C-alpha positions as CSV (number, residue, x, y, z in Angstrom):
1,M,93.9,7.1,50.8
2,A,90.7,8.8,52.1
3,K,90.8,12.4,53.0
4,R,90.9,13.3,56.7
5,R,88.2,15.7,57.9
6,A,89.1,18.6,60.1
7,N,85.6,18.9,61.6
8,D,83.5,16.5,63.7
9,S,80.6,14.9,61.8
10,P,77.9,12.5,63.1
11,I,78.5,8.9,62.3
12,G,75.3,8.7,60.3
13,D,76.4,11.5,57.9
14,V,79.8,9.8,57.4
15,L,78.1,6.5,56.6
16,K,75.8,8.1,54.1
17,E,78.9,9.7,52.4
18,I,80.6,6.3,52.3
19,I,77.6,4.6,50.9
20,S,77.0,7.2,48.1
21,A,80.7,7.5,47.3
22,N,81.1,3.7,46.8
23,K,77.7,3.2,45.2
24,L,76.6,0.7,47.8
25,Q,72.9,1.7,48.0
26,P,71.5,-0.8,45.5
27,G,73.1,-3.7,47.3
28,I,71.9,-2.4,50.7
29,D,68.4,-2.0,49.2
30,A,68.3,-5.6,47.9
31,V,69.2,-7.0,51.3
32,S,66.8,-4.7,53.1
33,V,63.9,-5.6,50.8
34,A,64.5,-9.3,51.2
35,D,64.5,-8.9,55.0
36,A,61.4,-6.8,54.9
37,W,59.6,-9.5,52.8
38,K,60.6,-12.1,55.3
39,N,59.4,-10.0,58.3
40,L,56.2,-8.8,56.8
41,M,55.0,-12.0,55.1
42,G,55.6,-14.4,58.0
43,N,56.4,-18.1,58.1
44,G,53.4,-19.2,56.0
45,V,54.5,-17.3,52.9
46,N,58.2,-17.7,53.6
47,T,57.9,-21.5,53.5
48,Y,56.8,-21.2,49.8
49,T,59.3,-18.4,48.9
50,R,62.2,-19.7,46.9
51,N,64.0,-16.5,45.8
52,I,63.7,-12.8,46.3
53,A,65.6,-10.3,44.0
54,L,65.4,-6.6,43.6
55,K,66.4,-5.3,40.1
56,G,66.0,-1.5,39.8
57,N,62.7,-0.7,41.4
58,T,61.1,-4.1,40.6
59,L,60.9,-6.8,43.2
60,Y,60.9,-10.4,41.8
61,V,59.6,-13.1,44.1
62,E,59.8,-16.7,43.1
63,L,57.2,-18.9,44.8
64,T,56.7,-22.6,44.8
65,S,52.9,-22.5,45.2
66,A,50.7,-21.5,42.3
67,V,47.8,-20.9,44.7
68,L,49.8,-18.6,46.9
69,R,51.1,-16.7,43.9
70,E,47.5,-16.1,42.7
71,E,46.4,-15.0,46.2
72,L,49.3,-12.6,46.5
73,S,48.8,-11.2,43.0
74,Y,45.5,-9.6,44.2
75,G,47.4,-7.6,46.9
76,K,50.5,-6.4,45.0
77,H,49.7,-2.7,45.7
78,K,49.4,-3.4,49.4
79,I,52.7,-5.5,49.4
80,I,54.5,-2.6,47.7
81,Q,53.1,-0.1,50.2
82,M,54.0,-2.3,53.2
83,I,57.6,-2.9,52.1
84,N,58.2,0.8,51.3
85,E,56.7,1.7,54.7
86,E,59.0,-0.8,56.4
87,L,62.0,0.7,54.7
88,G,61.0,4.3,55.2
89,R,61.3,5.3,51.6
90,E,60.1,4.3,48.1
91,V,62.4,1.5,47.0
92,V,59.9,-0.9,45.3
93,K,57.5,0.3,42.6
94,E,56.5,-3.0,41.1
95,V,56.2,-6.6,42.3
96,V,56.5,-9.6,39.9
97,L,55.5,-13.0,41.3
98,R,56.9,-16.0,39.6
């Protein structure tokens, strides 16, 4: 059973404690990065995106178009920057396009 607190705490602080105590941050990051990819890349890229996975600090994106994969490979640094900016912290350090 969880401990009961005697003082009042903001809900944000309580949620951060729960997330860190239960080691939920990696799963939350994976979902957040996938959502950020879909929001930032738009329908054109999402049509050719098959799978998005975050393992550690590396984002793996599986694409069905070789041409699109080549085009996106030139802007990996910008993709990393945009995703991290969307999330508000550095989650992705490398992008691998497959």
